[in-house]
MARZA-115133 format. One record per residue (C-alpha): y, x, z. Coordinates in nm, 2 decimals, padded with zeros to 4 digits. Last residue first. Layout:
% residues N
       Y       X       Z
       Y       X       Z
...
***
This chain:
% residues 113
       Y       X       Z
   01.84   00.70  -00.26
   01.64   00.37  -00.24
   01.50   00.28   00.10
   01.15   00.20   00.24
   01.15   00.10   00.61
   00.94  -00.21   00.56
   00.64  -00.04   00.41
   00.42  -00.35   00.42
   00.27  -00.36   00.07
   00.54  -00.62  -00.04
   00.82  -00.38   00.07
   00.67  -00.10  -00.13
   00.63  -00.32  -00.44
   00.99  -00.44  -00.41
   01.11  -00.07  -00.40
   00.91   00.05  -00.70
   01.08  -00.17  -00.96
   01.44  -00.07  -00.88
   01.35   00.30  -00.84
   01.15   00.31  -01.17
   01.34   00.59  -01.36
   01.06   00.74  -01.56
   00.72   00.90  -01.49
   00.61   00.86  -01.14
   00.57   01.13  -00.87
   00.42   01.01  -00.54
   00.47   01.27  -00.26
   00.22   01.38   00.01
   00.22   01.73  -00.14
   00.14   01.61  -00.49
   00.04   01.26  -00.60
   00.05   01.18  -00.97
   00.22   00.95  -01.23
   00.18   00.75  -01.54
   00.31   00.40  -01.59
   00.17   00.05  -01.62
   00.40  -00.09  -01.35
   00.14  -00.28  -01.14
  -00.14  -00.02  -01.20
   00.08   00.28  -01.13
   00.21   00.12  -00.81
  -00.14   00.03  -00.68
  -00.28   00.38  -00.76
   00.02   00.55  -00.60
  -00.03   00.34  -00.29
  -00.39   00.47  -00.25
  -00.28   00.83  -00.33
   00.00   00.82  -00.07
  -00.21   00.67   00.20
  -00.47   00.94   00.15
  -00.21   01.22   00.13
  -00.10   01.18   00.48
   00.22   01.11   00.67
   00.41   00.98   00.37
   00.79   01.03   00.35
   00.85   01.07  -00.02
   00.85   00.85  -00.33
   00.97   01.04  -00.64
   01.08   00.88  -00.97
   01.09   01.10  -01.27
   01.35   01.16  -01.54
   01.29   01.41  -01.82
   01.53   01.69  -01.88
   01.27   01.96  -01.92
   01.13   01.87  -01.57
   01.27   02.16  -01.36
   01.54   01.93  -01.22
   01.55   01.56  -01.34
   01.48   01.38  -01.01
   01.49   01.02  -00.91
   01.47   00.88  -00.55
   01.26   00.64  -00.34
   01.25   00.73   00.03
   00.98   00.62   00.27
   01.02   00.60   00.64
   00.67   00.55   00.77
   00.66   00.34   01.09
   00.58   00.01   00.93
   00.29   00.16   00.74
   00.15   00.30   01.06
   00.15  -00.04   01.23
  -00.03  -00.20   00.93
  -00.29   00.08   00.93
  -00.35   00.04   01.30
  -00.41  -00.33   01.26
  -00.66  -00.26   00.97
  -00.84  -00.01   01.19
  -00.87  -00.26   01.48
  -01.00  -00.53   01.24
  -01.27  -00.29   01.11
  -01.38  -00.20   01.46
  -01.41  -00.57   01.55
  -01.62  -00.64   01.24
  -01.84  -00.34   01.30
  -01.89  -00.45   01.66
  -02.06  -00.77   01.53
  -01.90  -01.11   01.57
  -02.12  -01.40   01.66
  -02.14  -01.77   01.57
  -02.42  -01.98   01.71
  -02.60  -02.26   01.53
  -02.72  -02.55   01.75
  -02.51  -02.81   01.56
  -02.41  -02.69   01.21
  -02.62  -02.94   01.03
  -02.46  -03.22   01.22
  -02.12  -03.13   01.07
  -02.25  -03.24   00.73
  -02.27  -03.60   00.85
  -01.95  -03.73   00.69
  -02.06  -03.62   00.35
  -01.93  -03.32   00.17
  -01.84  -03.32  -00.20
***
């Protein structure tokens, strides 16, 4: 528990921000802006998959963002999947479960097809 005189210990101490902290904050702001611009589509597919249903998330700009998001989705849903050609391919019909995760991660223009 803090005492009323704890603020006195902080007197005379300076607070500074390094350039690394500023650069990291700028990168994070750019990432959030890029997420909002991406128009993601969530669809299912059965063609050329031996009759098995898969969920496909398309519309990524680069494969790095797709792979990081795929890891999050696969962990939260406990399902298998992969990233190919800037698309996330998940096993099963998970459209209704994937869409809220995309919106929560900041992809506001995601739509279910």
